[in-house]
N, C-alpha and C positions, 0 to 999 in steps of 0.2 A: 504493500500500500504506500509506503514511504516513497518508493521509486515512481509510482504512478503519479503522486502529487508533484514530484520534482519535474516530471516530463510535462505535465499539464501547465506548470508554471512557466516553463521555457516558452511554450507557444502562446501563453496568455499575458506575458509580462508587459507587452506594449500597451495593454489596456490600462495598466497601473503606472504608466510613465508619469513623472512629476509634471504638474502644471505650475508655471511661474506666475505668481500674482503679486500685487502690491496693495497694501492697505494704508490709507492715510488716517492718522490718529488725531485726536483732539489737540495734541501738542503741536501739530504741523509736521511731525515726523512721518516719513513714508517708509514702511518696512517691507523688504523683499522677502517673499516666502515661497519655498518649494513645497507644493502640496501633493499628497497622495490620497485620493478619495476612495473610501470604501462604503460610504453611506451607513456607517455604524454608529454606535453610541459612545465609543471610547476614542479619545484623542491622545496620541503620543506626540509631545511637543519637544522637538530637538532644539537645544540651545548650543551655540558654538563654544568651543574652548577658546583660549586666548589666541590660538593659531587658526581659528576659523572652523568652518564645517568640513572642508575637504569634499571628497566625493564618495568616500567609503561607506557612508550611511545609506546610499541609494538602494543597494541590494536589499538590505534589511527593511527599508521603508516600503519597497515594492512588495516584499513578502508579507509584511504586516497588513498592507492594504488588501492583498489577495485573500488573506484569512480573516478580514473583517474589521481591522483597526485602522482608523484614519491617522495620517501623519502630516504634521507641518514641521518644516525645518526653516528656522529663521536665520537669514544671512545678515546678521547685525553689523558686521564690519563694513559690508557694502552699503547698508542702509544709512549708517552714521558717517560713512567715509572715514573710518578709523583704520590705520595700519594694524597689521597683525603683530603684536608684540606682547611682552610679558604682562603688562598691566592694562591691556586694552579692555578687558572685561569691565573694569571699573569706570569706563567711559560710557557705558550703555545706560539708558534711562530705565530704572526699575518700574516707574509709573507707566511707561509705554508698554512694557511686556505685560504688566498687570492688566492694562486695558485690553490687550490681545486675548488674555485668558478670559476676561469677561465677555468678549465678543464670541469666543468659542463656546462658552456656556449658553449664550443667547441663541446660538444656532441649533440648540437642542441636544448637545452632547451631555452625557451623564457623568463621565469620568475623564480625568486628565492625569497623565503621568509625564514628568519631565525626564528627558534623556540627554545627558551631556557628559563632558570629559574635563579633567584637570580643573582649571579655575572657573570653567563654566558652572561648576557645582556651587560656587559662591553666589552667582547670579540666580540660579534656580532656588536656592535657599531663601534669598532675599525676597523674590517674587512670591514664593509660597507663604512666607511669614506675613507679608503685606496683605495677601489674600485673606488669611485667617483673621487678621486684626479687623479687616473691613467686613468680612462675611463670617461672623462668629459661629453661626450655626450650619455652615456649609461643609460638606465632605466631598466637594467636587474634585479637589486635587487629592489624588490617592497616594502619591509618593514620588520617589526619585529613583532613577537608575543612573548610577554614576560609574563611569570608567575612570579608575585611578584618580579620585578626587584630590585636588590640591586646595587644602584649606588652611595652610600655614599663613600666618600674618606677616607680610613683608618678607624679608630675607632672614632666615633663622641664622643665628650666630653659631658657627661650627663649634662643637664641643658642648653645646647646651641643648636641652630639650626645647623643641619649637613651641612658640606661642601660636594659637589658632585664632582665626578670625571670629569676631564676636557672634556673627550670625550662626555659626556652627554650634554655639552654646545654647541656642534656643530652638534648635531643630527638633520637631516632635512628630513629623510624618515618617512613615516607613522608608528606609533607604536600602537599596540593593546595590552592593558594590561589586563590580567586575574588576578583578585584580590580576593582570598577567604577571607571571614570574619575573620577566625581564623588563621591569619598570621600577621607577624610584619609590613607588608607594607600597610595593609588595611587602617589604620587611617592616613597614610602619602601619600595616593594616589594623592591627589590634589597637594601636594608639589612636588612629583615626576613628575607628568604631567606638572606642570609649568616649571620645570627644562628642560625637553625634548622639550617643546614648545618654549623655548627661542632660540633654534637653528633653528627653523622653522618646527619641526615635527608636523604633525597633529596627536593628541593623542586621542585614544578612550579607555574608561575605562569600563570594564565589572566586576562589583562588585557582588560577589556571596555570598548572605546572608546564614549563617548557614553551610558553606562549610569549610572543613579543609584545611589548607595549605599543599601543596605537594600532593593534591588529584590526580593529573595527573601522579604522579610517584610512589606513595607508593603501597605496596602490598594490594590486594583487601580485605584481611581479617582484615586489619587495618582501613578500611574506613566505613563510615555510608552509609545508603541507598541513602541519598541525595548526598554524595560524588560520589557514583557510578553512579548515574543518570547523574551528570554533566560530569563525565569522559566518559560515553557513548555518551554524546552530543558534545564532543570535535571536532569531524570531522565537524559537522555542524557549530560550533563556529569558527573553523579555516577557513572554506570555506567562511563564511560570512566576516571574517576579510580580507581575500584575495580580495574578490570582492570590499570591501571598499577601499583597498589600490590602486586598479587599477583606481579608479575615482579621486584620489588626485593629484593635481598639485604640483610638488616638486620643490622647489627653490634650487639654487646652495648652497653647503655647505659653512659655514664660515671657515676661516683659523684657524687651531690649531697649536700653537707654539710648544707644547711639542711633543716628539717622542712616537707615539703609539706603536712602535715595542719594546720598552724597556721591558725587562724581569727581574723580581726581585726574590730574595730568600725570603722564608717565614720568618715572624717575629713572635716571641713568647714572651709572657710576663708572669711574675710571678703573680699568683693569690693572690694579696694582696689588702687591702683597699687603694684607692687612695685619696690623698688630693683633695678636690673639688675646682674647679676654675670657675664654671659657675655662672649664675645669682642667686640672692638671693630673699627672700621675695616673693616666689611663692605661690599663693593662692591654697588652697586645701579644698574644702567643698563639700562632696558627701554623697549620701544616702548609708547606710550600708545594708548588706544582710538582717538584721533584720528589716529594714524599718526606722531606726532612721537617723538623719542627724549628721554627724561627721565633725567637723571643726578642722583643724590642730592647729589653734590658741588656742584651749581649752587645748592643751597639753603642754603649756609653763610650765617650771620647771620640765619637763621630758626630758630625752634623748629619741629620737624617731628614730626608723628604719622604713623607708617606702620601701615597697617591691612591685614592679609592676610584675604581674604574670598572667598566664592563664592556664587552665587545659589541653589545647592541647600542651603546651610547655613542652617538656620532661625535660630540665634542671630546669625549674621552679618546677616541681613535685619532681625532685630529691633532691632539697635543702629544701623542706618543713619540713621533720623530723628534720633537724638541726636547723631550725627556731623555731620549737616547743621546742626543747631542750634548745635553747638559752633563750627563754622566761622563762622557768622553772628555769634555772640556775640563772636568775637575777630577780626572781619574788618578792623579798623583796626590790628591788632597784627602784628608780624613773625612770623606763625604760619601754617603750612601743614599741611593734611591730604593725604597721598598714600595712595591705596588700591591694593592689588595684587590683581588677580583671579587666581585659581589655576586654570589649565588650561582655561578656557572660551573658546569661539570668540567673535569680535566679534558675529556675528549673535545668538548666545544672550544675550550681555550687553545688546545693544541691545533685544532683545525684553523682557528683564527691566526695563530702564529705562523702558519704556512703561507699566509697572505701578507702579513705585516711584520716587518723586522722588529723584534721585541726581545732583547737579550737582557732584560732587567729582572731582578728577583720578583717572583709572584707568590703572594700568600693567598690562601683560599678562605674566604668568609662564606662558607656554604650555608650557614644557618642565619646569617644576617646579624649575629651578636655584636661583631665589631662595629657595624653600621650604627647600631643603637648606642653602644658604649661611647662612641666618638661623636655622637650627635650629628650624623651625616643624613641630610634630607635631599641632597641633589648630587648628581654625578657629572663630571668628576669633582671630588673635593680633596683638598691638599692641606697637609700640616707640615710645617718646618720646625724641627727640634734642634736645640743647640747641643753642645757636647755633654751637657749634664742631663739631657733628656727632658729639658723644659721646652714646652711648645711656645715658640716665640712669634710665629707668623702663620697665617692660614690664607687659603684662597679657594673660593667656590666657583667652578667653571673652568673652561679651557684657557690655557696661557701659553705664550711662547717662552718656554722655560730657559732658553739660552740667550734671551735678550739681555743686553748689558746691564740694565737696571736691576733685573732679577738676579743675575749672577753676582752683582756687587752686593746685594742684600745678603746672599748666601755667604759670600766671602767675609762679610763682616762678622760672621759667627765662627769662622774657621780659626 
């Protein structure tokens, strides 16, 4: 029967192709929407991540429409003419999206579910909260489906536990989290769930072993067979999440003091090593790729650069050549680079090393314990220790490590 439906869908998919519409709101904003009509009673409302919608959602939207669920995907970056960058989500008007939700209800829909990724989760939580405050007796919004939600407030300081956005502290609707293993949120899933639960949300986690982050949005040619399998299963995953949401008793939302409608301008920082202010004396004793045990305490009397990375992380891969050049530049100095791979198997790392020159020591953080101990919430993340093992500098993101300014900073510790 499963194959029968798959074949029918191939021949019928044109019927469920998205229609592009524009809706003008009372604010004067005109919102671009990709719609997939099923003439049903349930609406799945896709909100973009900070990187936009992409095109990966189309297949799932078509299948949802085929099986009776309407879908709207909001192209908010295009609507507001906002570039796709880290803080772009904060530039969107919560009141506009709230008005769209009200319009959807007025069309006769009985249920609505938000679907989004990364920082789009913050926008979804804000809109849902505003809806509940305005419509105190309504259960129209059933909950959220979040892919790897980014709910950290600002940039977390390396070495410290992250602070979360205020809106996550009053979330009370059911949340279904889809968490691919090869993504930055995987090892912080329990922490994110705890944060959302504190406001009353019933949180369900679906951890996908061996799956790439962004599998639901990226181009098919960039995905593995396992990624594609889970992408094909999204309709079933989403439908099961919706059924779960309908069975959850929702408590009234807590009161939030801050203004969720506040819109901000983007903040940009210079890519320089930052003086470290987090906790010290963090243990680090892990197995290496070669099977040995490496203890950071054995490297006293050396300046040590610790680099957290993964092969699926594009910025991590981008900075590897400069790390190799840096090690060669300081090869006669008491200086060591230790890299920590996050959650990948030895075979996956070895396969990667066949493609990229990488002759630096690799420690394996298979369980994500080091990620949590060192307060790492983004990859790559880097720590620079002096000869006494004191963490002096840190940097989150990719860097040209053999740049003169960086090398001079390291030399000042030698």
